C-alpha positions as a LaTeX table, in Angstrom:
\begin{tabular}{lrrr}
\hline
Residue & $x$ (\AA) & $y$ (\AA) & $z$ (\AA) \\
\hline
Ile1 & 114.37 & 84.68 & 86.01 \\
Gly2 & 112.22 & 81.95 & 84.06 \\
Gln3 & 112.28 & 80.43 & 80.51 \\
Val4 & 109.21 & 79.20 & 78.48 \\
Tyr5 & 109.87 & 76.18 & 76.34 \\
Asp6 & 107.95 & 74.37 & 73.58 \\
Ile7 & 107.35 & 70.74 & 73.76 \\
Ala8 & 110.65 & 69.95 & 71.93 \\
Gly9 & 112.71 & 71.63 & 74.79 \\
Met10 & 113.57 & 74.69 & 73.03 \\
Pro11 & 113.26 & 78.02 & 74.39 \\
Val12 & 110.37 & 80.32 & 73.22 \\
Gly13 & 110.91 & 84.27 & 73.47 \\
Glu14 & 113.11 & 85.63 & 76.24 \\
Gln15 & 113.81 & 85.07 & 79.70 \\
Ile16 & 111.10 & 86.38 & 82.14 \\
Arg17 & 112.36 & 88.88 & 84.57 \\
His18 & 110.26 & 87.44 & 87.51 \\
Asp19 & 112.81 & 87.91 & 90.60 \\
Thr20 & 110.84 & 85.92 & 93.32 \\
Ala21 & 109.69 & 82.24 & 93.68 \\
Ile22 & 107.25 & 81.33 & 91.00 \\
Tyr23 & 104.57 & 79.19 & 92.80 \\
Ser24 & 101.96 & 78.80 & 89.89 \\
Ala25 & 101.55 & 80.01 & 86.43 \\
Ala26 & 99.05 & 80.12 & 83.63 \\
Phe27 & 98.88 & 80.95 & 79.52 \\
Ser28 & 97.03 & 83.63 & 77.88 \\
Pro29 & 94.17 & 81.97 & 75.79 \\
Asp30 & 96.24 & 82.92 & 72.92 \\
Gly31 & 99.36 & 82.18 & 74.12 \\
Lys32 & 101.21 & 85.33 & 73.71 \\
Lys33 & 101.25 & 86.06 & 77.60 \\
Ile34 & 101.85 & 84.16 & 80.77 \\
Ala35 & 100.78 & 84.90 & 84.15 \\
Ile36 & 102.87 & 84.33 & 87.37 \\
Gly37 & 101.82 & 83.53 & 90.81 \\
Gly38 & 104.76 & 85.66 & 93.06 \\
Thr39 & 105.52 & 87.48 & 96.07 \\
Ala40 & 106.55 & 90.87 & 96.45 \\
Asn41 & 110.23 & 91.27 & 98.11 \\
Asp42 & 109.21 & 93.99 & 100.32 \\
Thr43 & 106.34 & 92.74 & 101.71 \\
Glu44 & 105.67 & 89.45 & 101.12 \\
Ile45 & 102.35 & 89.81 & 99.84 \\
Gln46 & 101.21 & 87.71 & 96.84 \\
Tyr47 & 100.30 & 89.04 & 93.35 \\
Val48 & 99.67 & 87.92 & 90.05 \\
Ala49 & 101.82 & 89.69 & 87.57 \\
Arg50 & 101.49 & 89.15 & 83.49 \\
Tyr51 & 104.66 & 88.77 & 81.11 \\
Ser52 & 105.37 & 89.13 & 77.28 \\
Ile53 & 106.57 & 85.38 & 76.10 \\
Lys54 & 108.08 & 86.85 & 73.24 \\
Thr55 & 109.99 & 89.97 & 75.07 \\
Gly56 & 109.98 & 88.54 & 78.67 \\
Glu57 & 108.88 & 92.35 & 79.77 \\
Glu58 & 106.14 & 92.31 & 82.37 \\
Ser59 & 102.91 & 93.55 & 80.95 \\
Gly60 & 99.88 & 95.26 & 82.75 \\
Leu61 & 99.11 & 95.73 & 86.29 \\
Arg62 & 100.06 & 93.27 & 89.18 \\
Tyr63 & 97.07 & 91.92 & 91.00 \\
Gln64 & 97.65 & 91.94 & 94.68 \\
Thr65 & 95.87 & 89.11 & 96.88 \\
Gly66 & 96.71 & 91.01 & 100.13 \\
Ser67 & 97.99 & 87.37 & 101.26 \\
Gln68 & 101.01 & 86.11 & 102.40 \\
Arg69 & 100.29 & 82.78 & 101.73 \\
Pro70 & 101.45 & 81.25 & 98.13 \\
Ile71 & 99.17 & 81.50 & 94.97 \\
Gln72 & 98.90 & 77.76 & 94.16 \\
Thr73 & 96.87 & 77.80 & 91.23 \\
Leu74 & 95.92 & 80.15 & 88.33 \\
Ala75 & 93.83 & 79.95 & 85.29 \\
Trp76 & 93.17 & 82.16 & 82.23 \\
Gln77 & 90.02 & 82.11 & 80.36 \\
Gly78 & 89.28 & 85.05 & 77.84 \\
Asp79 & 89.73 & 88.24 & 79.81 \\
His80 & 89.96 & 86.59 & 83.29 \\
Ile81 & 92.33 & 85.18 & 85.33 \\
Ala82 & 91.43 & 83.19 & 88.43 \\
Ala83 & 93.73 & 82.41 & 91.30 \\
Glu84 & 93.46 & 80.78 & 94.85 \\
Val85 & 95.13 & 81.57 & 97.78 \\
Ala86 & 94.22 & 79.68 & 101.06 \\
Gly87 & 90.88 & 78.57 & 100.01 \\
Asn88 & 89.95 & 82.13 & 98.42 \\
Leu89 & 88.91 & 82.52 & 94.84 \\
Tyr90 & 90.08 & 85.48 & 93.18 \\
Val91 & 89.19 & 86.97 & 89.75 \\
Trp92 & 90.52 & 89.73 & 87.97 \\
Asp93 & 89.41 & 91.26 & 84.22 \\
Thr94 & 92.59 & 91.49 & 82.15 \\
Lys95 & 90.93 & 94.75 & 80.36 \\
Thr96 & 89.93 & 96.97 & 82.85 \\
Asp97 & 92.53 & 95.48 & 85.64 \\
Gln98 & 89.67 & 95.20 & 88.04 \\
Ala99 & 88.59 & 92.83 & 90.34 \\
Lys100 & 85.58 & 90.95 & 89.50 \\
Phe101 & 84.40 & 90.56 & 93.19 \\
Ala102 & 85.62 & 90.56 & 96.38 \\
Pro103 & 87.39 & 87.48 & 97.34 \\
Lys104 & 84.98 & 84.28 & 97.49 \\
Gln105 & 85.80 & 81.95 & 100.46 \\
Leu106 & 85.88 & 78.06 & 99.08 \\
Ser107 & 85.24 & 74.99 & 100.88 \\
Gly108 & 88.87 & 74.05 & 100.54 \\
Gln109 & 92.31 & 74.43 & 98.76 \\
Phe110 & 93.22 & 73.24 & 94.88 \\
Ala111 & 95.64 & 71.70 & 93.51 \\
Ala112 & 94.56 & 72.78 & 89.87 \\
Met113 & 92.16 & 75.00 & 88.53 \\
Glu114 & 90.37 & 75.69 & 85.21 \\
Phe115 & 87.44 & 77.41 & 83.92 \\
\hline
\end{tabular}
């Protein structure tokens, strides 16, 4: 369970019902949703889930990475969510819920990402 807070420290919307560890998060461009990098309890496979900040409910499909390594960085720009996992870049289209391309091997791991 997580909570989004405003700059004054006041809770915004309902608690997010995410039941595993959160390693990374990114806000949608309109500020109404948040993407969270987490782990599936049964398989330990990493995924990206999207939640409504207002209701705290999950929205849309979960994007699976196929990796058991944590999603350390996330970025959300327009209709795309990008994640870096163990030196691989994943990008999904939030309108079609499809991967934009096969994971790309990067030259290293990232501590932060923006596009």
